[in-house]
N, C-alpha and C positions, 0 to 999 in steps of 0.2 A: 575704403574711402578711395576717389579717386586721385590721381596723383597728378603734381600740380602744373606740369604742361595741361594737364586736360584742363582742367579748371580753367588756366589762362584760355583757350580756345574756346570754351562753350563763355568769357566773359564779352570777347571782343565783340561781337557781334552787339551785345547789348546796349554795352560803350557807344559802339556808332551809333545806333540808332538815339540815343538819348543823345548826341551828338549836334545829330541832325535835327528832333523838337528843338532842341534851345535854342536853334538858328535862327527856324523858325517856327514859332510859337502858333501861328494861324491854323498849321497843319495839324499842330497835337492837339486842337481844341475841335479843327474839323473831323478828326480820327477818334476823338471822342465823343461826340455829337455823334457820330455815322453807328458807333457801337452800342450807343445806348438804344437809339429808332431800332438796331436791328435785336437789339433783347425784348423789346416791346412790341415788335412783331411775333416775334416766337408764343412773348407769353400771351398775345389777344390769338391768336392763332389756336394756341392749347386748350381754351376757353370754347371754342368751337366741337374740341373733339370729344364725341361722348365715351365716356366708360365703356371699356370693355364689358361683358358680362359673359358669364361659364353657360353654356346650353346644355341640357340636358344630356346629351352623347357627348360632353368634353369639351366642344368644339368652343369655339369664339364668335360671338359679331360684331361689328361695328360700325358705329353709325357715326359720319360728321354730317352737320350743318352747315353750310357756310352761306354768306353773304344777305344777313337781316338785314333786313330796309325796315325804317322809322314809319310808322301807323301814320298817313296823314288825311287828313278828310278834302274830298274835294269836292266844287262848287256845288254840286245836288246831294251833298251831304249824303252820300254812300263812303264809306272807308277805303281806302286805297290798301290792300292787303299786305301781308309779308312779299318782297318781292325777292325772287333771285333763290327761293329756296332748294338748295340740290342736300340730295340721300344717295350718299354712296353706298352699297352695299358689299361688305368685303364674302367672295362664297365659299363655301363650306363643300366638302361629301357627304356632308351629313346633314338632313333636314334642319331645313329653319324653324323655329315655333313663332308662331304668327300670334297674335294675338294677346288676353293677357294672361301671366302667368300665371296667374292662381284658378283659371280655367282651365288645367293639365293636371290640377289635382294633386299633386305632393307639393311639398314647399309654400302652397299659394297663398296668400293670407283672406280668406272667407270673406272676414269681418267689413274691405273694403272690397272686394267682389263683384258680393249682394248688392244684386241690383242692375248690373252689367246685361244691356240692350245689345250693342255692336256698335260697330264702327263706322261713320256717317262719312259724306261729303262734307264740308263748312265753303260756300261761297264768299266772299268778303263782301261781295256787292246787295248779297238776301245772306243775313245769318242762319242757321240751322236751329238756334237755340237765341232767341231775340231779347230775353234778359237780361239783369246787369253782367257783368265782367270783369277780372281781375288779370293782373298779369303777376306771377313772382320767376322771376328766370336766373333764380338760385334754389329756393326749397321749395316749390311745389308738388306736393303731394294728393293722390286720389282723394285722401282722409279730408284735407284741407277744402276741395272744392267741393265735395261733397257737402261738407259741413257747414262752406260756406253759402251754399244755395238753397242748404236746407235749413238755416236759421232765415231765410229771407221768405222762405214758404214755396219755393220752384219745386215744379213734377220734378225735373228733370237736371243734370246737370253734365256739360260735355270737358273733356280734357283735349287740349291739341297741343302740339309742338312742344311737349316736355316742359311749357313753365305755361300757359293760359287757363283759366278757366269760365264758362258759359254757362248762364244757369236760363232756365226757359219752361213753361207749361207746355208747349206743343212743339216736337221735333218736327221743322218745314226743310227735311231735303231727304233726298234718297238713301238706300245703302250701300258701302263702300263696303272690301274687298276687306276683310280682317288681316293681312300682309301688307294693308295699308295704313294699321294703325301701329306702329312700332317703335315709334321714341322712347323712351327712358323717361321717367319721371327726374324734374330735376334734384329735386328732394329727398327721393324713394326710387335708388338704380333698379329694386328687384321686381318692380313694376313699371306697367304701359302706362303713357298718355302721350294717346292721338300719333299723330303726323303731321306734314305740308297740309294745309289745307281740309286735315282730315279729325275727328274729333273721335272718342270713344264715350259714347253716353251710358249714363246712368239712369235707372228710375227709383227716385228716394222714395222712403219713409218716413212721411212727415211727421213731427211730433202734432198734435191737436192743436197746441195754441200755436202752430204757424201758418200765415198766410200766403196764400198763390199772389201775385203781380201778375201787372200788364200794366209796363211800363210805371209808369209812377201811378197809378191805380193798384189797389188792393181788390180780389177777388175775393166775395163773400159766398159764393154759392148759389145754391137755384132754389129758389122760394114760389110758393102758389099766390097766385091774384091775389090780392088782399078781397076783403067784401068793398070797400067805398074805394077804390081805384082813388079818383077824384081828391076824395080826403088826405089818401094816405101822401100820394102821389101828386102834387099840385102840379108843376111843371112836365108839358112833354110836348112832345113835336114828332110828323110819322118823317124818316131822314132815307133818300134815295140813297140808294149802294150802302145799307147800311153797315158800320163795325165796331170794334167796341171803342175803338178811336176817336170815333165821332161824336158816340153819345159821352165817351167823358171828358171829351172837350166841349162837349155844350154845356152840361151839369156845371161844371166846372168854374165857364163862364157868369152860368146863373149864380153861383157860387154856392152851392149846394149839395154836401155830400157823399150823397145817394144817386149814381146813375146808372140805371136799370135796364137792359133792353129785353123786349117785347117785341117779337121778329121786326117788323118796320120803323115799331116805333119805337123813342128811345123816353123816358121818364124820369124826374129828377124833384129827392125831398129828403125829408130828413130820417130818420131810424125814429114814428112813433109808439104807441100802444097799438096804433095800426097795421103798420108794418114795421115788428119788430126785428126780425130777422132771428128767432128763436129757431122755428119751424123748418128748417131747411130738407128739401125734397132728392132725392136721386137724382144726381145728375144726366142719368140718361131723358128725365125728361124733358131737360130744358136743351137737347138734341135739334138745333133747327140752325143750320148753315146761313149763318150770315152771307149779302148779296153784295157787301165789301171786303170781304176776307175769306177765303172757303173756309181755311184754317181755323177758324172762331166760330163761337156757338154764339144766336142773340136771341135763344127761347122762342117764345109763341105768345097766346095770348091768351093761356092757361096756366105757362108756368114762364118765369122773369130770369132775368141772369141779373144778380146784382156786381155791384162793383164798386170801391169806395172812393172817393177822387179826394187831393189832395186838401181841399177845402175845410179850414177846421171849423167841425163843430161848437160855436162860442153858447152854448144853450148851459153849458155847466162851468165856464169860465173863471165867472164871477166871483170873488172871495174875500171873507171882512173879518173882522173880529167878532166877537160873540158881544151883543149888544146891551148884555146883563154880564156880570157877573155871576159866573155858573157856582152854584153849592156845592158840589160835587168834583173830585178830582179823577181822573177816566187816566189810565195809563195803557198806554201800545206799545205793550212789554215785547223783546223777542232777543234772542242773539243774536248776536253781529252776523250779517250775513243770510237774514232769517227774510228780507224783504222787508225792514220796517219802514224804508225809505219811500218803496213803492205803494205800500199800506198807506204810507201819509197823502201821497199822492192822489190813489183815488179816493179819500177819506174827503180832502179839501174838493176837489172834484163834485163829491157825490153831494155834500154837505152844503158848500158855498161859504164854509168857516176854517180857517184858519186851524193848524194841527200847533202843539205847542213842541218842546225837547226840556229834557233835565241836563242836555247840554247845550254849547253855542258852537255850531259849525258854521263860520261864515262862507266857504261853499256854497252850501246850501242857502244860506238867506239871500246871496245874490241870483239863486235859481229860482225864487221866487216863493219861499219859504218862509214868510214875513213872523210869522210864530217864532221862529228861531232866537230874536234877540229880547223876547219878552221871558222874564223869571215864571223856572214851571207850576209858579204856586199862584201866579197872576189871576188866575180864570179866566184870561181874553181868551181861551183856546178851548177846542173842540174833545183832545187828547192829548198827553204828553208823552211822548218818544222816549222810552226808557231801555238801557240793558242791565238796569241794576239787578243783583237776586239777592242781596242781603235781608235778614228781615225785616230790620227797622223801617228801609227804604221799600219793600213793598208794600208795609204796614201803611205808608203817607199813603197811599191812596187808597178810592174808595170802592175803584172797581178795575178792573184791567182786560182786555183784549190782549191774551197773549198767542202772540204769531209762531207758529212751530214748521220750522223746514228740515224737508230731509237732510242729516246731518251730512252726507256726504255731498252736496251740492251746497251746502249755509257754510262749512269749512272751508271751502276753494274757493266761492264767492269773500267771505273774508280775510281771505288769503292774497285775493288778488284786491282788493279796496285797500287792506295794508302798504302793500308795497306799489299799486298801482292808481288810486285814488276811487272814487263810488264809480266812475264808470270805466277804471283803466283795467291795465292785467301787469301780473308780474311780470318779470321779467324767466328766461330759461333757466337762468345760473339761479335765480333764489328758488327755482322751484326743482332743481335738479342738486340742489347747496344742502348745507345744512337747517336752515332756517325751514324747509319748509315738514321734514319730522320732526324738528322741535316743537312747529306749530301744532301739529296734531296733536303731539304727545300732552300738551300742556292744556288745547283747545278742545277738544273733544272730550276729554270730563265735564267741562264748563258746557255744554250743550246738554248734556242733559243735566247737570243740577239745577240752570234758570229753567227750565222747564218745571221741573221737580220741586222745586224754593214756590216758586210762583204759585201752584196747586196746593202746595201745605201752606202759606202764609197770605194769600189772597181773600179777600173776601167776597167779590163778585166774580168772578171769572167768566170769561166767553173764549173759548180757545176757535180758533183758526190758523188750518193749516192752510201752508203759503201753495202746495200745488192743485189743491183741492178751490181755489181764489181762482187759480189761473182757466182753471176750467170749465167750471161755474162765477164766473167773474156774478152773473148780473144775481142772484140767487142767496149766495153767499154777501156782498158787500149791501146786497138790501139787508140782511141778519144785522151788519154790522150797524149799519145806521141805527134801526129799529134799535139797538144795546143803548149806544148813545140817546138815547129816547128824545128824535127826531123825527120828523114825518118824511115820509118816502115820497120823495120825487121823481115818478117813473121815467117822467122825460129828460129827467139829469141822470139818472142810473144808464138808460140809453144809449145819452150823449158821452158818457163816458165809457163805454164797450167801444167806442170807436176811436178813442184815445187812451188807450188804456195805459202803453207804457210809458209814454212823458219823456222824458230825458234823463230817466232810470235803467236802460236795457243795456249792459253791455255787446259789441255785434259778436260775430260769431268771427274774425277772421283772425283771432291770435287763439281760440281753444285749443287744449292742448292733443296730443294724435296719438297719446299714452295714457295708462292708467297708474296716478298717480300713487295710490296704497297699495301700500305690499300686503303680502296675505296675514301678518301680525296687526297693521293696524285695521286691517276688514274683521278678526277678530275678537279686539276691542271694541269697536265700534256699534257690532252687532248686540252685543251684548249691552253697552250704552240704551240704545236703539230698546230693546225687549224691555229693559229696566221701566224707562219710559212709557211703553206699549203698557205695561200693567198699571203702572199706576194711573194714565187716566180714566181703564176702565173700571178701576179700583172706586173711582167717584162717579161712577156708572156718564160716563165720557163715551164717546167712541176712541178705539186706538188708535194708533200711527196708520195711516195709509199700507196698503200692501205692497209699493214700491221702498219703502222705507225696512220692510222687514228683511232680513238675510235670506239669500236663496240656497238652495242643498248643494251645498260641495261633492 
């Protein structure tokens, strides 16, 4: 301990400072303000300093980005890009590692690196990828960007400046050196996400139901010229300097849902039996450069390029209650999360009649399911939604459509619904907390028992697999309409295909970037899948789709 004389000498300066500020309080508050301002500047500066990452040879790289300006739109509609981006590279004697780390082999995340094309220049006045974009300056990852773009049907995703994601169906810019795409992803310091005005671009593996976009229009594909063009596509015009945008704008103005490019001609119409869009051709047959846009294909006289506009096809939008009370009650039964609400949407559009429910959900009523308020025995609805699986409840119905979905997807969908609503998401805290393991433990056995009970106690059962309905919507929905003992209106079914998602599809923006299922969970669920598969085959039905079945480990 210091002697008293030393303590006294240490206290004197502090007492002088205290007396000084007591006499002049304004200066005291000024001092505090300067102190807080300095602290804030230090905090802000630290936000622009990237974490150092250890190189393969033990060295460290540091990247500093400063002077990030806001994006503003100029009067001619072109965005003004990030201003004043500065990259300062620390030098080291060992060679730097450029490009995505997974391309160097060891330690890489191959599932994210799959499809990497290279580093490209991104001009803010004329983007390399011209689809949708989104930014996340805290949690951007390669997976998140890829998933967001694939969800919307784009062929390419690109990451820039560590935090920006761009989507597109064509790359409209030249290559850049891999040494220019060296910024770490904000949400994953182990991977790289482009650079300043440089994009790390990936080609995506699209799921079959995904759709490619051009602005607000959806690319439908390349199709052979219909036998009677005038009957199939009644509106047409020759457009000088043809481009996709010009044809889409023309058909949108005419309030028609299809924009069809045939060389320098633009045709408009709706999907009909004369031009159903069910027989897609190889896209190479439609490769004919548009005169108005060098990167676009405009088709030719024999093979047409087709886009779906934002115009709503109203041929399947009218719905009503049954004109006379139904003599039989037909269930639309499913495990929660297996697509029951989506199936109701499809059935209502295809038949023109409301569906009912064993329950009452005010949010669904407000979204247009008017049969939600009717008692399930009213007989005024074409079928009744139910998640019940007891013998007594099942035998109350005369027939049933049983929806089955891959349990891994169904459990996650129901978990999201339970904690985030019909089109919302559960939080990360729920996924990583005790709720998810407890949910799987209780709900996975129910997924199997629900189907087994309906197969055992149901009187007249028509099984529909969710995944097959998505892949073969026209034929599977047609079978469902016939099972409901109604005539099939082909125009209505084609109309449904154009607006199959309705308002009941979750966005891909918050999908998990990791597998929430443990090996123990998978072992248990795989056994349940095989039990359901055996039960279906025992009743001379097709077993579960192959994507349900366990893969060899």
